[in-house]
C-alpha angles and dihedrals in degrees: 000000000000118000097188124050141079122310116227123212130191112225116212111070091352102069099003137033097230094155094105092051094043093050093044091050092051092049088052092052090049090051095045098044098034097239128137109236121185103221092194088061092049089051093052091055095041111144099049123106119280090238091057092050093047089058090066092061108029137048117248092263093057102042099091092052091046093051089049091050092051095048091050091052095043094053088050094047103036098078092063101030104046122094136186116249117231112275097010098118091044091050091055090045092052091054091049093047088056090055094251133123121255107214127186112218109186144160088224116109112247093243087064097039097063098056089046094054093042091052090061100030096241118154114188118187092242140001126212107187139189097030126123138174113343088008087063091048090054092049093049090049092048091050091050087232121185101200136017121198121199146145103228138071090240088056092054092046089051092051092048093047093050094050097247127124106269109216117189130206117192093215096112132049097306132076130220096267092055092048092049093046089054093053110279111157089205138353120221121206089235140327088279086081096050103086094055093043092047092051089051093045093054092044097049097046092043090052089050091053094042091237104109109146 
């Protein structure tokens, strides 16, 4: 395990409560394109790429238009329907105070990331957008990250595959048992617990390696 290195954070339902904006955007797509979309099903899969979710509801010939419709509605709705999850700002601050980079690594497209971050006033050091599953693992490995924090089983699997410490938060659509089964080393109740855990994590591993500053 690495002590030093960037800390990656998923975005949707990890740092921000984007569920209201996501659901409203999907409903707008359904209304605009005349397609029935089960929002409960969308919610259960939240965290995957938009293009993958679109494939559940539209034939191949209509998917590009559906994705464009969703992003147009999402960018319009996000400013009023995106909320900061408890502890998110303090979690990024704890990473910065330790002299490390806080990096958002998300399946969200960059065009949707910026209005989401602006809505809640978050400013990570870097954003890597439109990656999911093994793509996230490759990004974390390239960054030399020490920790990845997320709310989905795919996030935990990506962290485990990249050799970082996968930390789960049950603030999305998945509970602690599902996150642990997917590879979470631990599950915090929320990001309010992150600063104290992170300080202890750095201290414990630095002491083990004999490199505490």
